[in-house]
ROPAVEX-845032 format. One record per residue: y, x, z of N, C-alpha, C in turn. Coordinates in steps of 0.02 Angstrom, whole numbers, padded with zeros to 5 digits, always signed. Each point is the difference from the previous one (the first is absolute). Example, Ala and Ser with C-alpha at 12.3 -4.5 7.8 and 13.67 -1.06 7.14 Angstrom:
BEGIN
-00284+00660+00390+00059-00045+00000+00060+00045+00000
+00053-00018-00036+00059+00042+00003+00055-00039+00037
//
This chain:
BEGIN
+00196-01618-00072-00002+00058+00045+00032+00061-00034
-00024+00019-00059+00026+00060-00032+00072-00007-00022
+00020-00061-00018+00067-00010-00026+00053+00016+00052
-00017-00003+00064+00049+00013+00052+00003+00073+00021
-00044+00041-00026-00001+00070+00019+00053+00040-00037
+00025+00051+00033+00051+00044-00029-00028+00033-00063
+00031-00013-00057-00026+00025-00063+00001+00076-00003
+00046+00031+00035+00003+00073+00000-00057+00031+00040
-00034-00039+00041-00055+00025+00040-00068-00023-00026
-00001-00042-00050-00063-00020-00030-00027+00054-00046
-00065+00012+00004-00031+00054-00038-00049-00029-00050
+00006+00021-00062-00043-00025-00053-00036+00058-00034
-00054-00017-00034-00039+00049-00038+00018-00006-00073
+00026+00053-00029+00021-00001-00070-00042+00045-00045
-00044+00039+00029-00042+00044-00040-00068+00010+00032
-00052+00007-00042-00068+00010+00023-00033+00055-00040
-00040+00042+00033-00038+00051-00035-00065+00013+00036
-00054+00013-00038-00065+00007+00031-00047+00044-00041
-00036+00042+00035-00058+00036-00025-00057-00019+00047
-00049-00036-00026-00052-00028+00043-00070+00014-00029
-00051-00003+00042-00068+00011-00024-00022-00048-00054
+00026-00061+00000-00022-00049-00050+00050-00010-00057
+00056+00035+00001+00049-00006-00055+00058+00046+00012
+00030+00025-00054+00062+00037+00004+00055-00041-00032
+00056-00008+00034+00055-00040-00025-00004-00071+00027
+00058-00029+00010+00004-00065+00034-00033-00056-00041
+00012-00002-00065-00028-00054-00041-00076+00001+00002
-00030+00059-00007-00073+00006+00002-00027-00015+00069
+00037+00021+00052-00020-00013+00069+00000-00075+00014
+00051-00034-00023+00004-00073+00008-00060-00034-00032
-00018+00021-00060-00058-00029-00035-00064+00014+00039
-00007+00062+00024-00060+00018+00038-00007-00041+00064
+00056-00011+00034-00001-00041+00061-00021-00071-00015
+00031-00029-00051-00016-00069-00018-00074-00009-00019
-00027+00051-00033-00069-00004-00024-00051+00027+00049
+00023+00022+00058-00046+00027+00050-00037+00062-00022
+00036+00046-00032-00030+00061-00027-00002+00054+00054
-00059+00026+00014-00007+00053+00049+00012+00068-00032
+00032+00045+00038+00009+00069-00023-00045+00048+00037
-00049-00025+00036-00046+00043+00038-00055+00026-00046
-00012+00064+00001-00051+00030-00044-00035+00058+00036
-00057+00020-00028-00036+00058+00027+00040+00063-00016
+00006+00044+00050+00037+00062-00007-00050+00057+00002
-00009+00034-00056-00050+00053-00004+00013+00054+00051
+00063+00014+00012+00020+00052+00047-00028-00014+00070
+00003-00063+00021-00024-00019+00066-00076+00005+00005
-00033-00016-00055-00073+00008-00001-00019+00073+00003
+00035+00042-00038-00015+00071-00002+00008+00031+00069
+00050-00021+00038+00013+00029+00065-00035-00038+00056
-00045-00044-00017-00045-00034+00046+00037-00042+00052
+00051-00036-00023+00033-00049+00043-00047-00059+00012
+00007-00030+00059-00036-00061+00011+00025-00056-00045
+00066-00004-00007+00033-00047-00046+00013+00037-00065
-00026-00025-00055+00007+00034-00064+00038-00042-00051
+00037-00050+00024+00042-00042-00043+00071+00002+00026
+00047-00014-00044+00070+00002+00020+00043-00035-00054
+00061-00015+00019+00049-00025-00047+00046+00056-00021
-00008+00024-00061+00040+00055-00026+00030-00020-00067
+00067+00003-00008+00031-00018-00064-00028+00040-00058
-00006-00033-00057-00027+00032-00060+00056+00009-00052
-00007+00051-00041+00047+00011-00054+00069+00024+00021
+00006+00026+00061+00065+00021+00025+00024+00063-00035
-00045+00046-00015+00021+00064-00030+00035-00012-00066
-00025-00047-00040+00033-00016-00063+00071-00027+00012
+00008-00043+00051+00066-00026+00016+00047+00056+00023
-00026+00045+00040+00040+00056+00025+00024+00043-00058
-00045+00017-00046+00017+00042-00057+00051-00034-00045
-00004-00066-00005+00047-00036-00043+00068-00011+00033
+00003+00009+00067+00061-00016+00037+00039+00061+00022
-00035+00054+00018+00033+00058+00030-00010+00063-00042
+00051+00042+00000-00006+00065-00033-00049+00044+00038
-00024+00052-00033-00051+00043+00030+00024+00030+00066
+00063+00023+00002+00024+00031+00062+00003-00050+00057
+00010-00064-00014-00002-00052+00052-00071-00012+00023
-00046-00003-00047-00069-00014+00017-00030+00054+00046
+00019+00062-00012-00030+00056+00036+00020+00002+00074
+00054-00033+00019+00023+00005+00069-00015-00064+00040
-00039-00046-00028-00017-00061+00036-00073-00002+00019
-00015-00018+00063-00070-00014+00017-00018-00070-00025
-00062-00020+00010-00023-00063-00029+00037-00060+00030
+00009-00001+00066+00036-00055+00030+00071-00006-00025
+00034+00056-00010+00067+00000-00028+00001-00026-00071
-00052+00015-00039-00005-00026-00068-00006-00076+00001
-00044-00025+00043-00008-00073+00006+00067-00031+00019
+00033+00028+00052+00063-00028+00024+00054+00002-00053
+00004+00056-00036+00053+00008-00050-00009-00051-00057
-00061-00010-00022-00013-00049-00053+00019-00070+00024
-00020-00018+00061+00015-00066+00026+00075-00009+00010
+00034+00052+00025+00072-00005+00012+00039-00006-00065
-00021+00037-00051+00034-00005-00065-00009-00069-00030
-00060-00028+00006-00010-00068-00026+00043-00050+00038
+00003+00006+00066+00041-00045+00040+00074+00006-00018
+00022+00062-00011+00070+00014-00016+00020-00032-00067
-00042+00009-00050+00016-00029-00065-00010-00076+00001
-00049-00024+00039-00009-00072+00007+00062-00032+00031
+00035+00037+00042+00061-00026+00032+00060+00003-00046
-00009+00029-00060+00054+00001-00049+00038+00065-00004
-00027+00054+00029+00034+00064-00002-00037+00049-00047
+00036+00051-00022-00029+00051-00042-00010+00065+00039
-00051+00038-00018-00009+00065+00031+00055+00047-00023
+00033+00033+00047+00055+00045-00019-00024+00058-00043
+00043+00022-00045-00014+00060-00039+00006+00061+00046
-00037+00052-00014-00001+00059+00043+00069+00032+00006
+00040-00004-00051+00067+00031+00002+00054-00045+00029
-00019-00060+00022+00048-00048+00028+00008+00014+00075
+00059+00020+00021+00011+00018+00070+00023-00059+00043
+00003-00060-00027+00019-00057+00040-00056-00018+00049
+00019-00023+00060-00046-00016+00053+00008-00073+00020
-00056-00034+00013+00002-00069+00024+00008+00001+00076
+00062+00008+00022+00013+00008+00071-00018-00062+00040
-00002-00057-00033-00014-00062+00036-00075-00017+00003
-00042+00043-00030-00071-00014-00004-00040+00055+00035
-00048-00020+00040-00043+00048+00035-00074-00017-00009
-00042+00032+00040-00072-00011-00006-00035+00012+00067
-00048-00043+00015-00048+00012+00054-00069-00008-00031
-00031+00055-00016-00066-00001-00031-00047+00038+00047
-00050-00034+00026-00043+00029+00050-00067+00023-00027
-00035+00039+00040-00068+00021-00014-00036+00010+00066
-00064-00014+00001-00038+00007+00061-00025+00071+00012
-00026+00031-00052-00031+00066+00004+00041+00054-00034
+00034-00016-00054+00043+00048-00035-00038+00046-00047
+00021+00062-00004-00027+00047-00050-00064+00034+00019
-00049-00038+00025-00063+00030+00021-00036+00033-00059
+00008-00026-00060-00033+00030-00058+00023+00072-00011
+00065+00012+00005+00027+00067-00010-00020+00046+00057
+00002-00026+00062-00020+00041+00058-00072+00022-00006
-00044-00047-00017-00072+00015-00002-00021+00041-00060
+00030-00015-00057-00023+00032-00062+00036+00064-00017
+00060+00010+00027+00039+00060-00019+00020+00043+00060
+00032-00032+00049+00029+00041+00053-00053+00032+00045
-00046-00039+00026-00051+00029+00044-00043+00051-00036
-00027-00015-00060-00039+00052-00035+00042+00062-00017
+00064-00011-00019+00043+00056-00018+00015+00045+00059
+00015-00031+00057+00014+00039+00060-00062+00037+00024
-00057-00035+00001-00062+00031+00023-00022+00058-00044
+00018-00003-00065-00016+00054-00046+00053+00053-00002
+00050-00006+00044+00055+00047+00004+00039+00005-00065
+00011-00059-00032+00036-00003-00063+00062-00044+00008
+00037+00010+00054+00058-00040+00016+00051+00001-00056
+00009+00059-00030+00051+00006-00052-00015-00040-00062
-00062-00023-00006-00019-00038-00059+00003-00076+00011
+00022-00021+00058+00001-00071+00014+00050-00038-00042
+00053+00033-00022+00051-00033-00039+00058-00023+00043
+00058-00001-00029+00061-00016+00037+00006-00073+00018
-00040-00044-00032+00006-00072+00012-00047-00026+00053
-00039+00044+00032-00051-00026+00045+00030-00036+00060
+00057+00022+00025+00030-00032+00059+00021-00072-00017
+00035-00009-00055+00024-00067-00017-00058-00047-00020
-00058+00029-00016-00058-00041-00015-00037-00023+00062
+00009+00034+00056-00037-00019+00060+00044-00032+00053
+00066+00010-00002+00042-00031+00051+00001-00075-00011
-00005-00037+00054-00004-00073-00005+00060-00029-00037
+00059+00028+00013+00061-00027-00031+00004+00013-00074
-00046+00041-00026+00001+00014-00072-00009-00062-00043
-00036-00050+00025-00014-00059-00040+00064-00040-00014
+00045-00005+00048+00064-00035-00011+00052+00047-00030
+00000+00064+00020+00048+00047-00027-00009+00009-00074
-00062+00001-00023-00012+00006-00072+00032-00057-00038
-00008-00061+00026+00027-00059-00033+00076+00002+00001
+00029+00024+00054+00074+00004+00003+00027+00045-00055
-00036+00054-00015+00021+00044-00054-00009-00030-00069
-00054-00038-00008-00012-00032-00065+00051-00054-00016
+00025-00034+00052+00045-00057-00010+00071+00012+00026
+00014+00059+00026+00067+00017+00025+00023-00046+00056
-00043-00008+00050+00015-00044+00056+00040+00038+00052
+00055-00030+00024+00044+00035+00045+00008-00030+00069
-00034-00056+00014+00001-00029+00067-00056+00030+00042
-00017-00030+00055-00055+00028+00040-00064+00004-00041
-00031+00058+00001-00065+00011-00033-00046+00031+00052
-00053-00036+00016-00044+00023+00053-00071-00025-00012
-00047+00031+00036-00070-00019-00003-00021-00022+00070
-00030-00058+00004-00028-00023+00063-00076+00008-00002
-00031+00001+00057-00073+00005+00004-00024-00034+00063
-00032-00057-00008-00027-00038+00056-00069-00025-00018
-00041+00046-00026-00070-00015-00018-00002-00060-00048
-00041-00049+00015-00013-00055-00046+00059-00048-00007
+00048+00003+00045+00059-00044-00005+00058+00033-00037
-00011+00060-00026+00054+00040-00029+00040-00037-00053
-00034-00027-00051+00035-00031-00056+00041-00060+00021
-00028-00043+00042+00036-00059+00024+00058+00021+00044
-00011+00050+00043+00054+00024+00043+00057+00028-00042
-00015+00036-00054+00052+00028-00043+00045-00055-00028
-00030-00056-00020+00038-00056-00027+00044-00031+00054
-00028-00007+00060+00039-00027+00055+00059+00045+00017
-00010+00066-00001+00054+00047+00016+00054-00001-00054
-00020-00005-00063+00049-00004-00054+00043-00063+00004
-00032-00056+00016+00037-00062+00008+00050+00004+00057
-00021+00032+00053+00044+00008+00058+00064+00039-00019
-00008+00051-00041+00058+00040-00020+00048-00041-00044
-00028-00041-00045+00042-00043-00041+00037-00051+00042
-00036-00031+00045+00031-00050+00044+00057+00029+00042
-00008+00063+00019+00051+00033+00040+00061+00020-00040
-00002-00011-00066+00055+00019-00043+00004+00073-00016
-00055+00037+00011+00000+00072-00010-00025+00020-00070
-00028-00048-00036-00023+00012-00068+00002-00065-00039
+00009+00006-00066-00003-00060-00043-00071-00015-00021
-00039+00052-00011-00069-00010-00020-00042+00058+00024
-00066-00013+00008-00047+00051+00023-00066-00008-00038
-00028+00057-00021-00068+00000-00027-00048+00013+00058
-00048-00045+00009-00042+00004+00059-00073-00014-00017
-00045+00032+00037-00071-00012-00010-00041+00058+00027
-00059+00009-00029-00045+00052+00024-00044+00027-00055
-00027+00060+00012-00043+00033-00049-00054+00040+00036
-00058+00005-00031-00055+00040+00028-00043+00025-00058
-00019+00063+00003-00042+00030-00052-00072-00022+00008
-00039+00008-00054-00072-00011+00001-00033+00068+00007
-00030+00013+00058-00024+00067+00013-00052+00000+00055
-00054+00037-00012-00054+00003+00050+00024+00029+00067
+00049+00044-00002+00025+00029+00062+00039-00051+00042
+00031-00048-00033+00034-00054+00035-00050-00047+00032
-00054-00015-00037-00047-00051+00022-00055+00027+00046
-00008+00066+00004-00057+00029+00036+00000-00020+00074
+00057+00002+00032+00003-00015+00071-00022-00072+00015
+00020-00046-00044-00020-00070+00010-00075-00009-00010
-00027+00038-00048-00073-00002-00009-00035+00026+00061
+00026+00053+00030-00029+00028+00060+00003-00049+00059
+00052-00042+00001+00006-00051+00053-00048-00058-00010
-00032-00002-00059-00046-00054-00018+00035-00068-00002
+00062+00000-00023+00037-00063-00008+00004-00021-00074
-00031+00040-00045+00000-00017-00070-00065-00036-00019
+00005-00040-00053-00057-00037-00025-00054+00047-00026
-00063-00011+00020-00055+00041-00023-00056-00040-00034
+00005-00065+00000-00055-00043-00021+00001-00016-00074
+00055+00014-00035+00007-00024-00068+00016+00057-00049
-00026+00059+00013+00013+00057-00044-00024-00012-00072
-00051-00042-00007-00026-00014-00067+00027-00066-00029
+00045-00031+00036+00030-00063-00022+00074+00000+00021
+00040+00045-00030+00068+00014+00025+00046-00060+00006
-00001-00045-00048+00048-00055+00001-00014-00049+00057
-00058+00004+00031-00017-00043+00057+00011+00035+00067
+00025+00061-00002+00004+00041+00061+00056-00020+00047
+00058-00021-00027+00057-00017+00043-00006-00074+00017
-00015-00015+00065-00021-00067+00020+00040-00026+00061
+00065-00006-00005+00037-00029+00056-00025-00070+00016
-00001-00016+00065-00019-00066+00026-00074-00015-00006
-00040+00047-00025-00070-00012-00014-00045+00019+00059
-00055-00037+00009-00049+00017+00051-00037+00064-00016
-00005+00017-00065-00036+00060-00021+00047+00059-00013
+00062-00006+00021+00046+00057-00006-00025+00058+00042
+00001+00059-00030-00024+00059+00036+00051+00054+00007
+00063-00017-00003+00054+00050+00003+00045-00005-00060
+00057+00034+00003+00047-00005-00056-00016+00049-00055
+00023-00016-00059-00006+00043-00059+00065+00038-00008
-00001+00067-00002+00063+00036-00007+00032-00013-00068
+00066-00003+00000+00038-00012-00061+00057+00050-00007
+00039-00009-00052+00056+00046-00013+00046-00033-00051
+00057+00032-00013+00048-00026-00047+00069-00001+00029
+00043-00044-00027+00069-00006+00025+00027-00068-00018
+00038-00027+00046+00037-00062-00013+00071+00008+00024
+00049-00014-00043+00071+00010+00015+00039-00062-00020
+00046-00020+00043+00045-00056-00016+00072+00025+00004
+00043-00030-00040+00072+00010+00006+00028-00057+00041
+00027+00017+00059+00034-00049+00042+00075+00005-00014
+00033-00057+00002+00071-00001-00016+00034-00056+00038
+00062+00010+00020+00036-00055+00031+00009-00055-00052
-00006-00062+00022+00007-00056-00046+00068+00002-00034
+00051+00015+00038+00068+00002-00026+00007+00050-00058
-00027+00060+00009+00003+00052-00051-00043-00019-00060
-00060-00027+00013-00045-00018-00054+00030-00054-00045
+00030-00050+00031+00030-00054-00039+00062+00024-00038
+00037+00045+00030+00060+00026-00033-00016+00037-00065
-00058+00033-00001-00017+00036-00061-00048-00040-00045
-00014-00063+00018-00042-00042-00041-00073+00019-00001
-00024+00027+00056-00069+00024+00003-00050-00058+00002
-00059+00012-00028-00055-00048+00008-00029+00009+00070
-00011-00054+00034-00025+00002+00069-00071-00026+00001
-00047+00043+00023-00070-00019+00004-00013-00045+00060
+00030+00016+00057-00012-00036+00062+00051+00023+00051
+00001-00034+00057+00043+00020+00056-00043+00026+00057
+00021+00054+00031-00031+00024+00062+00038-00034+00057
-00030-00052+00028+00034-00039+00051+00007+00038+00066
-00052+00037+00018+00002+00033+00065-00057+00048+00008
+00001+00038+00055-00051+00050+00012-00006+00012+00075
-00058+00024+00020-00012+00019+00069-00038+00065+00004
+00017+00043+00047-00034+00064+00012-00010+00007+00075
-00060+00019+00022-00009+00015+00070-00063+00042+00010
-00017+00013+00063-00059+00037+00020-00031-00035+00060
-00066+00000+00003-00034-00032+00056-00004+00042+00063
+00024+00063-00004+00003+00042+00059-00066+00026+00025
-00054-00007-00041-00066+00024+00020-00022-00033+00066
+00015-00064+00008-00020-00037+00058-00037-00063-00022
-00036-00031+00047-00035-00063-00013-00048+00005-00059
-00036+00055-00004-00046+00012-00055+00029+00039-00058
+00066+00010-00001+00031+00040-00051-00012+00074+00012
-00005+00038-00054-00014+00072+00005+00023+00033-00065
-00018+00063-00009+00016+00033-00063-00034-00034-00059
-00056-00033+00011-00038-00029-00055-00008-00075+00004
+00029-00032+00050-00007-00072+00007+00066-00031+00021
+00014-00061-00024+00063-00032+00017-00003-00039+00066
+00055+00000+00035+00010-00045+00056+00013-00070-00030
-00043-00049+00011+00010-00066-00031+00068-00031+00014
+00025+00012+00061+00065-00028+00017+00055+00034-00040
-00009+00065-00014+00048+00035-00042+00002-00028-00071
-00060-00015-00027-00005-00030-00067+00035-00067-00001
-00016-00042+00050+00030-00067+00003+00076+00005+00005
+00024+00044+00043+00072+00008+00009+00034+00025-00064
-00033+00044-00037+00030+00026-00062+00009-00056-00051
-00051-00042-00007+00006-00057-00046+00057-00045+00021
+00005-00014+00064+00053-00044+00024+00069+00032-00006
+00004+00066+00009+00063+00034-00011+00024-00009-00072
-00046+00005-00047+00018-00009-00071+00024-00071-00014
-00033-00049+00030+00020-00069-00010+00069-00014+00029
+00013+00027+00059+00067-00008+00031+00053+00033-00043
-00015+00061-00024+00047+00035-00043+00013-00038-00064
-00052-00033-00026+00006-00039-00062+00036-00067+00012
+00002-00022+00062+00032-00063+00016-00040-00061-00021
-00066+00007+00003-00042-00056-00019-00050-00016+00055
-00025-00062-00002-00051-00022+00047-00069+00017-00027
-00049+00009+00044-00068+00014-00023-00028-00052-00049
+00022-00062+00008-00024-00052-00045+00025+00006-00071
+00050+00043-00012+00027+00010-00067-00038+00052-00040
-00047+00036+00031-00040+00051-00035-00052-00035-00043
+00002+00015-00065-00046-00032-00048-00063+00041-00013
+00003+00066+00010-00057+00042-00015+00006+00066+00037
-00057+00034+00009-00004+00064+00035-00036+00050-00045
+00028+00060-00006-00036+00057-00029-00012+00048+00058
-00061-00001+00026-00015+00035+00062-00011+00075-00009
-00007+00035+00056-00019+00070-00001-00074+00005-00017
-00043-00034+00034-00070-00015-00015-00036+00057-00036
-00031+00043+00038-00028+00063-00025-00075-00002-00013
-00034-00056+00015-00073-00004-00005-00034+00040+00055
+00028-00001+00059-00029+00031+00059-00007-00053+00055
-00023+00022+00058-00006-00046+00056+00066-00026+00025
+00055+00027-00025+00066-00024+00021+00020-00065-00035
-00035-00019-00054+00020-00059-00038+00000-00064+00043
-00053-00015+00038+00003-00060+00041+00058-00001+00050
+00015+00059+00029+00056+00004+00048+00066-00013-00037
+00005+00024-00061+00062-00011-00037+00010-00075-00015
-00053-00033-00021+00006-00072-00014+00020-00038+00063
-00030+00019+00058+00020-00030+00063+00075+00011+00014
+00025+00060-00017+00070+00016+00012+00046-00041-00045
-00020-00010-00063+00039-00042-00045+00004-00071+00028
-00057-00025+00021-00003-00068+00027+00044-00007+00062
-00003+00048+00045+00039-00002+00061+00075+00007-00014
+00017+00047-00044+00070+00013-00015+00034-00059-00034
-00037-00034-00044+00028-00056-00037-00010-00066+00035
-00042+00000+00053-00015-00063+00034-00036-00049-00045
-00043+00026-00044-00033-00042-00050-00075+00018+00000
-00041-00048+00019-00071+00012+00008-00040-00017-00062
-00067-00004+00007-00043-00018-00056+00021-00066-00032
+00002-00001-00066+00022-00059-00036+00075-00002-00011
+00037+00043+00035+00072+00001-00006+00027+00069-00018
-00042+00053+00007+00023+00067-00017+00015+00005-00074
+00056+00030-00019+00016+00006-00072-00053+00039-00037
-00006-00010-00065-00046+00040-00040+00009+00075+00013
-00056+00035+00006+00000+00070+00023-00040+00041-00049
+00031+00051-00030-00036+00043-00047+00009+00073+00019
-00037+00044-00037-00001+00071+00015+00000+00039-00065
+00056+00032-00016+00005+00041-00061-00050+00058+00002
-00018+00023+00060-00047+00056+00007-00068-00017-00030
-00017-00063-00008-00064-00017-00030-00004+00024-00072
+00057+00012-00032+00002+00023-00070+00015+00074-00007
+00039+00028+00046+00024+00070-00008-00023+00047+00055
-00033-00026+00052-00018+00041+00056+00060+00010+00047
-00010+00042+00049+00052+00014+00050+00034+00065-00020
+00060-00006-00026+00036+00058-00026+00042+00036+00052
-00015-00010+00064+00031+00038+00054+00076-00006-00003
+00036+00056-00008+00073-00003-00002+00029-00039-00058
-00040-00010-00052+00022-00039-00058-00016-00074+00007
-00041-00018+00049-00026-00069+00004+00057-00051+00004
+00047+00011+00045+00054-00048+00008+00043-00008-00062
+00012+00056-00036+00038-00004-00062-00036-00039-00054
-00065+00016-00010-00039-00036-00050-00004-00075+00017
-00012-00015+00063-00009-00069+00020+00067-00038+00001
+00055+00035+00011+00065-00032-00005+00015-00020-00072
-00015+00044-00048+00009-00017-00070-00042-00061-00018
-00064+00000+00023-00043-00058-00012+00030-00063+00030
+00027+00006+00060+00028-00058+00035+00061-00027-00037
+00043+00044-00024+00059-00022-00038-00020-00036-00063
-00050+00026-00036-00023-00033-00061-00027-00069+00015
-00038-00006+00054-00028-00066+00017+00053-00050+00020
+00048+00021+00041+00051-00047+00022+00048-00016-00057
+00010+00048-00045+00043-00013-00058-00030-00051-00047
-00065+00006-00013-00032-00040-00052-00042-00058+00026
-00005-00007+00066-00033-00058+00027-00075+00000-00006
-00032+00054+00022-00073+00002+00002-00023+00044+00057
-00062-00008+00019-00031+00044+00050-00063+00029-00031
-00002+00067-00004-00059+00031-00031-00061-00008+00045
-00060+00003-00029-00060-00010+00040-00013+00058+00047
-00037-00015+00053-00027+00051+00044-00072+00010-00022
-00015+00058-00029-00065+00013-00028-00053+00014+00055
-00061-00015-00017-00058+00023+00039-00005-00028+00070
+00027-00059+00011-00006-00029+00067-00036-00068-00004
-00050-00003-00045-00039-00061-00005-00040-00013+00064
-00015+00054+00038-00033-00007+00065+00051+00014+00055
+00041-00049+00014+00055+00009+00048-00026+00018+00069
+00033+00046+00033-00020+00021+00066-00004-00061+00047
-00052-00004+00041-00008-00059+00044+00061-00016+00042
+00035+00051+00025+00058-00013+00041+00060-00025-00041
-00004+00010-00066+00055-00022-00043-00017-00067-00034
-00063-00020+00005-00025-00060-00035+00044-00062+00013
+00025-00012+00061+00043-00059+00010+00061-00001-00045
+00020+00059-00026+00059+00003-00043-00019+00005-00074
-00062-00017-00016-00026+00010-00068+00043-00034-00054
+00026-00059+00016+00039-00037-00049+00065+00036-00020
+00020+00048+00041+00063+00036-00014-00011+00059-00046
-00062+00017-00017-00015+00061-00037-00012-00017-00073
+00040+00026-00047-00008-00016-00071-00053+00045-00033
-00051-00030-00028-00051+00038-00036+00017+00006-00074
+00045-00043-00022+00027+00002-00067+00076-00005+00004
+00034+00019-00054+00073-00003-00001+00023-00072+00012
+00048-00007+00046+00029-00066+00014+00071-00003-00027
+00012-00046-00045+00068-00015-00021+00030-00046+00054
+00058+00017+00026+00027-00039+00055+00077+00004+00002
+00030-00048+00032+00072+00000+00011+00014+00047+00058
+00007+00063-00017+00005+00053+00050+00073+00019+00010
+00028-00018+00057+00070+00016+00015+00005+00060+00045
-00041+00002+00054+00004+00055+00049-00069+00031+00009
-00004+00065-00008-00061+00038+00011+00015+00056+00050
-00046+00010+00047+00008+00052+00050-00054+00053-00010
+00020+00063+00004-00044+00057-00013+00003+00048+00060
-00057+00022+00023-00002+00045+00058-00041+00062-00014
+00016+00053+00036-00038+00063-00001-00006+00025+00072
-00060+00018+00020-00013+00025+00067-00033+00068-00006
+00027+00051+00034-00022+00068-00012-00028+00036+00060
-00037+00054-00013-00021+00047+00052+00061+00019+00042
-00011+00003+00065+00056+00012+00045+00024-00063+00032
-00034-00058-00018+00019-00065+00029+00070-00021-00022
+00017+00018-00064+00066-00016-00027-00006-00057-00050
+00052-00041-00003-00001-00061-00040+00064-00009-00039
-00006-00030-00060+00058-00018-00040-00016-00065-00036
+00049-00044-00004-00010-00065-00030+00061-00018-00043
-00012-00029-00059+00052-00017-00047-00005-00074-00019
+00057-00033-00008+00002-00070-00020+00037-00006-00066
-00036-00024-00052+00028-00007-00067+00011-00074-00016
+00052-00014-00038+00015-00068-00020+00013-00003-00076
-00026-00053-00031+00016-00013-00069+00075-00013-00006
+00034+00040-00040+00073-00005-00003+00023-00063-00034
-00037-00023-00050+00020-00060-00037-00006-00063+00043
-00044+00004+00050-00009-00058+00044+00029+00013+00069
+00044+00050+00006+00029+00017+00065+00045-00056+00026
//
């Protein structure tokens, strides 16, 4: 199948970068995934402010990495989400075989762009600096960088300056599907011949102001504040809501033709992608997906990839540990035409890192590439009590790491607003 495709339109992943609640850096993240290491912990800040949910996935040790990577003047103009994104993007860039440009180097990578998304953006700066400063009538003390710290496009614009990117540089925002959508959009640009490579993914800060609204909606986990690593429970009967997360996941997408010409190492191939919306019909709304929209999105990705549902070896689901999980499993089964006993192994990266909102798709895409590259499926934590409606599919859920001949893995993200994005990855060595 792949051998007959136009090599100039094939898209491969040549770089990976990640800042995650359970590990910083791709090598450590890979080890954490294999070993089923949770990054969910008690957050003192959430307890102090009397949140119902007092646990979250927040990257650790980031400030040390920032200080070691960026000059003081760079650090001062970045919000937390931009710091996460910049660290992940720089790792992906160097992993792809490129060097960070010197500040005095005026050369521009005209053939390289970026789509780096965020769900909430610079809420930390708005809440902690701008609103208090304006209310205290101290506008002049806000600092000249406050605009670039709060504008959504700042997350991708910052990276373009760090790496001298000269192709399209933009920020997308589609709630929980943001990171996956960004990757799909970047691939589309490469396929169209408008760019040779694109840095794509998502980032989200760890901040009580970002998470407060979700806590107010009572969609966050409240039952495991004293047992954080058990709090994120996708597919579980005792799931009580999602655990908020944060971080950044970035991939370097490149046309196969260009990657091979420069002798790049290829982690995996992005076979295809699908993006759609359920239209807020048939049960779809701002906070719930239209099941037909989910099914159609998965099938759009398969058609774009040029593969049959029977060729899918594994699924990395959206699976948030909410009441939507049973409906999602039903959608996977319907979209693939594969019922109990035949559904591919199904896991959930959120069981280890929580739901990182705009960063979720980026983090989970990096996890998906590592799994399809190395032939394993990480465990889905905390689902020893599988939801009764999901029980018929119990054999598809890995409680421990599975080593497997993994050729094709499909990854999906479904977001507030009834929006969907789906990605199909293939092991390049077995393409």
